[in-house]
Every structure is written in structure tokens, then in C-alpha cells.
N, C-alpha and C positions, 0 to 999 in steps of 0.2 A: 296545799295538797301535796302529799309525799308519795313518790313511787317506791314500791318495795323491790327487793332483789328479784322476786319472781316476775314483776312487771318489766323490769329492765331486761331480764332474760328473754322474755317473749320478743321484745323489740329488737334486741341484738341478734337473735337467731333469725328473725324475719329479714332484717337488713342483709345479713350474711347470705341468705339463700337468694335474695333478689340480685345482689351483686354477682354471686356465683353463676347464676343463669346468664346474666349479661356477658360475663367473661367467657363462659362456655360456648355460646353461639357466636361470639364476635368474629371468629375466623371465617366461618361460613357466611355470615352476614356481610362481610367485607369483600367477598368475591366479586360481586357485581351490584349495580344499582337495583336490578330486579330483585336480588336477594335482600338487599338492605331495605327496600320499600314494600315489596310484595311477597317475600319469602319464596320466590320462584313459582308462584301461583299453584301451590300444592296443599293448601290448608283445608282440613275437613270442616264440615258445617258446625259440628258441636264445639270445636275449639274456637272458631270464629264467633259463634253465637255467644259463648261465655266471655270472649274478649269484648264484644260490643256491650254486654251487660256491665262488665267490670269498668269499662271506659266511662259509661254514663253514671257510674256509682262514684261520683267525685266528692271531695270534702265539702264543696259548696252546696251539694244537692240536699242533704239533710238540713243544713242551715236555711236554704231557700224554702223548703217545705215547711219548716218551723215558722219562718217569717210569714208565709202565706196563711197557715192555719191560725196563728195568733192574731193576724190582721183581719182575715176574711172568712175564717172557719174552714172546715174540711172541703166545702164546695169551692173554695177559692182555687183548688188544685186543677180545676177545669182549664185554667190558663195553659197548662201543659198536658193534661189528660186528652185534650182534643187532638193532639198531634198523633194519637193512635191511628186515626184515619189515614194520615200521611204515611205512617209506618207500614200499615198493611197494604196500602196502594203500592208502596215500594216492594213489599214481599211478593204480591201476586201478579203485578204487572211489570215493574221496572227492574227487578233483580236479574231476570234472565237477559234483559236488554243490555244492562251494564256489563254482564259477564261476556256476552257475545261481542261487545265492542272491542274487547281485548286491549283497551288503552292502559297506560301506566298510571294516569291520574284522571279524575273526572274532568279536569280542565283541558286535557288533551282531546276530550270529546268535541270541543269547540272547532277544532280544525278537521274533525271527521264530519261533523254536521254542517258546518259553514265553510266558506272559502274566502281567499283573498286577504287583503290587509286588515279589514275589520275583524275577521276571525283571529288573526295573529295578534292584533292589539288586545282584543278581549281576553285571550288566553294569558298574555303576559301581564296585563293590568290586574286581572283577578288573582293571579299568582301572588301579587304583592298585597292587593286589597284583602283577600281572604287568608292567604298563607301567612301574612305578617300582621296586618292591622287587626282584622277580626279575630285571628288566632291568638294574638297577644292579649286582646281584651278578654277572650274566653279563659285563657290560662290565668290571667290576673284575678279573675273572680274566684277560681279554684285556690289560688295562692292566698288570696285574702281570707278565705275560710280557714286555711291552714294557719294563718297568722293569728286569727281569733282563737282557734283551738289551742295553739301553742301558748298564747297569752293567758287564757283561762285555766288550762289544765296543767301547764308546766311552768307558768310564770316567765315565759321567754319574751324578750323584746322582739318586735316585728322583724328586725334584720336578722336576728339569731334564727328564727324559724325559717326565713327565706333561704339563708345560707345552708343550714343543716339539711333541710328537706330537699331543697333544690339541687344541691351538689350531688347527692347520691342518685337522684332521679336522672339528672342530665348525664351522669357518667354511664349508667347502664343503658340509657336510651341511645347515646352516641356509639357505644360499643356494640350492643346487640341488635340494633336496627329493628325492623318490623317483627322478625322472628322472636327476638328477645322480649318485645312488648307483648306479643300474643302468648308466649310461654309463661311469662310472669303473670299475665292477666288470669290464667287458669288458677294459679295459687291465690292471687289477689281477690278473685271473686269469692272463694270460700271463706277466706279470712274476713272479708268485708261483711258478708252475710252473717257469719257467726257473731261478729261484733255488734251489728245492728240488732239482731234478734236477742242476744244476751242482754244488751243495754235496755231494750224495750221491756223485756220480762221483769228485770230487776227494778227499773225505775217506776213502772206502773204499780209495783207492790211496795213502794216506799210507805212508811207510816203516814206521811203527809198526804199521800194520794189515796191509799187504802185499798188498792186492788182495782181490777177492771170494772166490777159492779159499782163500786163507790165512785169511780172516775166518771162513768157515763151518766150517773144520776146526780152528779154535782151541779149545783145551780150555775156555777161559773162556766161549766163545760157544755151543758145541754144545748145552748144556743149556737155552739160551734160544731155540733156533731153532724148536721145534715149533709148528706153527700150531694144533694141538689140544692141550689139556691132557693131562697124564699120566693115562691111564685107571686106573692102579694106585693113584693118589692120589685117594681118594674125595672128600675135602674140596675139593681143587683142581678136580676135575672138576665137582662140583656148583656151586661158587662161580663158576668162570670160564666154564663152558659151559652146564650144564643150566638154571640159574636164568635167565641172560640169554635163552636161547632158548625156555624153557618158560613163564616168568612175566614177566620184566622188560619185554620189548618191548611187551606189551599192557597191562601194569598200571601202568607209570610214565609220568608226564608229564615231558618234558624239552625245553627250547627247541630247536627245529629238528627234533625227532623226536617230535612230539606224536601219539599214536594218533588217527587220524581227521583228521590235518592240523591246522594252526593256526599262530599266531605269524607270523613273517616268511615262512615257507613259504606260508601261506595268503594273506598280503599279495601275494606274487608271483602266485599263482594268480588272485587277484581282479583283478590288473592285466593279465592276459592278454587277448588279442583275443577269444578264445572258449574253449569247453570243450576243444577239440582242442589248442590252444596251451597250456592249463593242464596237460594230461596230458603233452604232449611235454616241457615244461619240467621237470616233476618227475621224469620217467623219466631224462632226460639227467643231471640232478643226481645221482640215485642211482647210475648207472653210474660217473660220474667220482669221486664221493665215496668209494665203497667198493672198486671194482674196480681203479682206477688210482693213486689219490693216496697211499695209506698207505705204500707201499714205500720211497720215498726217505727218509721220516722214520725208518722202521724200520731201514734200513741205517745211518743216522747214529747212531741209538741203540745199535745193536750195536757199531759201531766205537768209540763212546765208552766202552764197558766195557773196552776194551783200553787206551785212552789215559788214562781217568780211572776206574779200577776201583771207587772208592768216593767218598763225599762228602768224606772227608778229603783226597783227592787234588785235588778241585776247590777246596777251601778253600786248600790249599797253593799252587795255581797262581794263585788270585785272592784274595789276602788282604784286599783292600779291600772285598769283598762283605760287607754286613752279615750277622751270624749268623742273623737272623730270615728272611733270604731264601735261605739255603742249602737245597738239596734235590736229588734226582736229576734233577728237571726242568731244573736249571741246566746239565746236561751238554750239552744241545743248543747253546745259545749259546756254551758253552765250546769246543766243537768248531769252531764257525764262525770263531773267532779265528785258526785255522790256514790260512784261505783266502788265496790270493795276491791282489795288487792287481788291480783290474779285476773279477775274479770276486767279490771281497769287496764291491765297490760294488753289483754286481747283486744279490747275496744280501741285503745290507742294504736295498736298494730293495724286494726281494721281501717282506722281513719288514715293512717299513713299509706295503707294499701290503696284506699280510694284515691288519695292524692296522686300517688305515683302512677297508678293505672291511667288516670285521665291525662295527666301532664305528659307522660311518655307517649301516649297516642297522639296528642295534639302536636308534640314536638316532631314526631316522625311524619305525620300527615302534612304539617305545615312545611317541613323541610323538603318533602317530596315535590310540593308546588315550586319551591324556590329552585330546586335542582332541575326538574324536568321541564317546567313551564316558564321559567325565567332564565336561569343560568345557561341551560343548554340551548334555548331558543334565541336568547339575546346576547349572551356574553361569549360562549365558547361552543359552537355547534359541533365541533370535532373533538370534544372532550372524551377522554378515555374513561372506561368504567371505574378505574382507580380514582381518577380525578373527581368523578361524580360522587363517589362514596365519601371522599374527603370533604367536598363542598357540603354534602349532606350532614356530616358530623359537625362541621364548623357552624353551619346555619342552625343546627340543633342547639348549640351553646348560645348563640346570639339571641334566638327566640326566648330561651330561658331567662337570660339577663333582662331583656326588655319587659317581659311579663312580670318579673320580680319588682322592677322599678315602678311599674304602674300599680301593682298591688299595694305597695307601701303608701300610695296616695289615695286609695279608695276607701269607702265607708261601709257599704253592704252589697251582698250578692244580688239582691233583688233589683238594684239599680242597673246592674250589667245585663241581667235577664231581660228587663224591659227595654234597655237600650238596643240590644240585638234584635228584639222583635220589631222595634220601631223602625230601624234602618233597613229591615228586610221586608217591610210592609209593601204589598202590591206587586211583588215580583214573582211570587210562587207559581202563579198560573202559567207563566212562560215555561218553567221547568217541567211542568206537567205536559203542556201541549207541544213542546218542541220536538218530541219523538213522533207525534202523530199528525202534525199539520205542517205540510211542506212549505207554507208561505212564511212562517217565522224565519227570520234571518238574524245575522249577527247584530245588526243595528237595533233590532227589537230588544235584545238583552242589554246592549250598551245604554240605550235611552232609559230603559226600566231601572237600571242600576243607578244612574245619576239622578233620575227623577225621584227615586225613592229617598235618597239622601237629602235632596233639596227640599222636597215636600215635608219630610220629617223635621228639618230645621225650621221651616216656615211655620209649622204647626206648634212645635213644642219648645224649641230652644229659646232661652231668655238669658239675660245677663245676670243670672242669679247663681251663686255657688262657684267653686273653683274651676268647674269644667263647663260652665255656661248652661248647666241643666237645672231646671226648676225642681229640685229634689223635694221641696216642701209639698208640692202638689202631685208629685209622681211623674214618671216619664211616659207611661202609657197614655195614649190619647183617650178621651172620653168615649162612651159608647156611641155618641153621635158623630164624633170626629173620625173614628177608625174606618168605617165604611166609606166616608167621604174621601179619605186619603187613598184607599184602595181604588176607588172609581177614578180619581184624578190621575193616579199613576198608570192605571190600565189604559186610560184615554191616550196618554202620552206614548206608551209603547205600541199600542195598536195603530195610532196615527203614524208612527215611525215605520211600522211594518208595511203599511200600504203606500207610504210616500217614497220608499226606497225600493230598489230593484230586488227581485227575488234572487236566491242563490242560483249559480250556474247549473244547468241541467246535469252536467257531469258530476258535480258535487252531490246533488240530490240522488242521482242514480247509484253512485258508489255507496252512499249511506244506506239506501234501501237494500241494495244487494247484500250488504254485510249484516245489517241488523234485522231485516224483515219485520218492520214494525206493524205493517198492515193497517187496515181501517180506511174509512171514506176520505180521510184527510190527505191521502196520497193518490187519489184517483187521477188527478191531472198529470202527475209525474208518470204514473204507470201507462196512461194513454199515450203520452209523448214517446215514452220508451218503446211502446208497441209499434207506433208509427215508424220509428227508426230501426225496427227489427232488433232491438237490444233487449236481451232477456235479463230481467232483474228479480223476477219472482221465483221463490222456491215453492213449487206447487205441492210439495209433500208436507209443508208446514201450514197449519190452519191458524187463523187469527184467534188468539186466546184471550183477548182483552175482555169481552163480555163475561166469559166464565171467571176471569180474574176479578172483575168488579163484584160479581156475585160472591166469590170467595172472600173478598175484602169485607163486604157487608156482614157475612156470616161470622167472620173472624172478629169484627167489632162487637157483635152481639155476644160472642163467646167470651172475649176478654173483659168487656165491660161487666158482664154478668158475674164473671169470676171475681172481679175487683169489688163489685157491690156486695156480692154474697159474702166475701171475706169480711168486709166491714160490718155487715149485719150480724154475722155469726159472732164477731167480737162484741158488738153492741148488745147481744142477747136477744135480738129480734128474730127468733128461730123460724117463724112462719114465713116471713118475707125472704129470709136467707135460704130456706128450703125451696121456695118457688124459683128463685134466681138460680139456684144450683141445678134444678131440673132443666130450666131453660138453657143454661150453659151446656149441659150434657147433650140436649137435643141439637143445639146449634153446632156443637162440636162434631156430632155424627154427620150432620148435613155438610159440614165443611170438608170432612174426610171424603165423603162421596163426591163432592164437587171437585176437590183437588185431584182425586184419582182420575176423574174425567178429563182433567187438564193435562196430566202427565203421569208417568209411572211414580210409584212411591219412592221418595228421595231418601228415605231412611233405611 
């Protein structure tokens, strides 16, 4: 495949703008650690929302969706669609709590909510555990997708892709900090969406595919189209739908979809102007992420089944691709090689945009953990702002190098997705309850974290493959194993909760006074404070969680109906699409009414 001068022009202009933004904001971002990691907490909801969408629009996402669709059909996407419930719980319940905490990172929360040495250990350990280990794993999946795209579309060796794409990303991330990331995300979002939509429209209309009508009526495709799993297939129904909706969304920790908020989503909420902007940003993100964005990828994935029906056909078309990089996820970049000049340049720029947006966010977020939660706490408590910014920039570079090395050794993105789900299993409920139940303490989280890893290893790790993972049978536990894992891990952390001392009264009172979480889970703390004549309740603030849960449910109906309706309009099933569109409009009206009852219009 040869790129034209027009294609190269798009890419060169794009890279120039990105680097220009990073250089432009570098001086302001270098003034303080707050500017470098949170942009001074002055960001509006719409800019943060676009940044969240751009961040989750990574190079591995279309590859992952393609792998899922080719393997399990469209309904296989419930493995991540179920996280909408988590996302909307964050919107309507946790966003305002995070913004009120006023912490610099979500890990700083530990020493606000808990006290003593266990809280200090938890904060520092998770700074390395999440900021380095999990963060590097996540970035390596994104870089792996870039390697495959570079190999298929440009004929690049893996190391060439890593060096060229990674170098530019790490430069503007280290220079521009969080503000540079968010500003470039604004551009990256529109470029990425244009590329995904343009590619989908063109590829669906390839002569081999024959257009949308021919696609959805093709015998190869019809069995893959259903948005819901086959209800007559009990195992598929439980694995693909029931477990994700009934257990997975609240029980698993996953980057970007943490129960109760966290990670880079929390970083953007903490950077918002106020609580209202934090809520607006996360709600906008969830609408775009689930309702609108998946379908261009799904259409390309379905089309790829006609052009490349199996892995052997991909290997035949691209014999230079290393054997250890072959997989169903390769079908997405393989389809993109069929794009015409001009559109090819736009799509390549969009994929570069997706890569840079995700990696820059992960670098800045992971670096914030290293700086605030490890370096400042463990190494140099008296560090100046200039020193903190310097450490932030150096850690950005180190994280990029580590993720690049790991990416060169991996095979497919689905492995990493499943790995992260597996090692986060059973911990999610703590992140939901710790705001509303006084009895949870630092030991609850410590035990849950270690129990999750140990149980995951006992269930699935074998001496097969270079990383001791049984890749032949998959990393995700079976439908029977997953609930068992969650129950075992929950027993461990609940046992630790009741076997250890609760947090000191002063710690709990200070947390309640600042956050005002409300609810029956704090009655004992409130009663003790009243006995001691300590005022910790803000009587002007009502408990909004019941209304928040109602809004969450209405939001789920709205977004799922929008997502389903879009699919059925594409499929040509107008009757069902019309019904779902009406339901979406009704639920949207009820949501607006409920939201206005909770607070003033944030827009």
C-alpha cells in the first residue's frame, strides 16, 4: 500500500499542530504540579467530556471491537457495554463527591477516607500498582494496536512504529502536561470520529461487501448481527449478557470504568471548575462512548468477515506480519488498507489521534500517581513545585519506554482486556460502598486487592505461553467461575473489615464533614458526633443518592435505547428502531425532570 502526497500532507499537518499545542502550553503547565496534572481546576464540562471520549477512543479499541464481533458477534460487546451502569452511577452519584474531595489524585482519597499507616501504605502501593504496572499494561495494549496498524498499513517493523509514534506522544505529553492533553484531545476527537465514520461508509460500500443492505443479509453475517445473545444458548446468554449486567459492572475494577469513579475519569472530574461541570463532563462522555461511537467499528468488523473470513485469509494477504501478531483484531487495519488516497490519510491521522490521545492521558495520569502519591509521600515530602513537575516529566518518559517494551512482546489486545478484568474481579463493590458505609477501612481494600490477584492466579494461570497465561482457552473465567471468584474475594475483604478496627472517629468525622455523603451507612458516626457535640452535618444539603440512582436507571434506558435504535436503523428494522427511539425520547424527558430536581441545570 502506497501513501500519496495528500495522505502524507494530512499526517504532517496533524503532527505539527499537536506538537505546537504542547509547546504553546508548556510554560503555563510547568508553573506548578497543579497546572501540570489538573490545569489549575478550571476546565469546563464540554472540554473535559470531549477529552474523556477522545481518551477512550484508542487504537486498540476498534481492534478489540473487531476481535469481539468476529469471535462472538455484535452481542459479544456486552462485555464492555455493561460498564455503562458503572459510568452513569459515577455521573449521578459520585462525580460531585469526587469534586468536593478536592484531592489531587483519586489515590489521595485514601488518606482522606482512612487513617494511619494502612492508609499510607495503600496510597503508596497503589501508586505503583496502578500508576506503573496496570498503567503500563494498558498502554502496551494501545501500542500493540499501533504496531499492527503500522505493520499492515505502512509496512513498518514493530520497533519503527513504537519509536515514531511514541516519541512524538511523549514529547508533547511531557511538555504540555494535562492542559496540553485536554487541548489536543479536542482536536483528536473530531479527527478520530471523522476517520472512523469515513472508513465505515467507504468499506461497507466496497464491491465485495455490496452496501449495507447486502451486508446485513449476507449468510456469513446474519448470525453475527444480533445485539442480544441467543436466548436458547444458555452458556452464551449467561457469559455474554447476564454476568456482565448482573455481576461484572459492579464487581470488577477496570481502567476508565471503575465502580465509583477513579483513574483518569476521576482526574478529569477533579480538574473541573465545580461539581456541576464534573457531572456534565462524565454524562456527555457516557452518551458519546456507548450510544454513538461503537457502530462505525462494528460495521467495519462485520464487513471484514466477508473480505477476510478467517485468520488464514489475513495471513495470506499480509505475509510479512509476524506470526505472533496474527489475530482477529488484525482484520480492522487490514480493511483500512483498501481506502482510497485522501481518505486513507484522514483515517491514518485519526488512528494516530486515537493513539496519542489515550497514551498522553495514561502518561499524565500515571505520572500524577508517581509524583503525588509516591515521590512526594515516600521520597521527598518537601519537594518544590518545580521538582514535582520535573519528576512528572521524567516519569512520563519512563512509563512510555516500559509500555513500548511490553507491547513488543504481546500478541493481541483482547488478552490485555481480559487480563485487566480478571485481576480487578471482586474489588468493585468496595469502591462503591466506601463512600457510604463507615465500617469499610484501609484493610478492606488492602485484602481485596491482594485476594483478587491471588484468586485470579489460582483460577486461571497455568504454565502455558510466554506469560504463563492459558491463551488457548482465554483468560476470562467461565460463566460458572466468575461469580465464584467474586464471592470468594468478597468474603475475604468483608472478613478483614470486621476483623480489624474501624477507622478513628476523627478520621470519619473529618471525611463526613468535607464530603457530606449522607445515607444510613453513616448513622453510627453521626450519632457519636452528636453525643460529643461535634457538628459535621450540613443541614442545607439533602441526600441526593436515591434521586441519583433513579437518574442512573433512566440514563441507562436512554443510552441503551439510543444504541439499539442506531443499530436497528442501520439494519433496516424500522419498526423496532422507531419504538426504541420513542422510548429513548421519553426516558430522556424523564431524566431531565429528575436531574432538575436534583440540582440546577449545569449547562
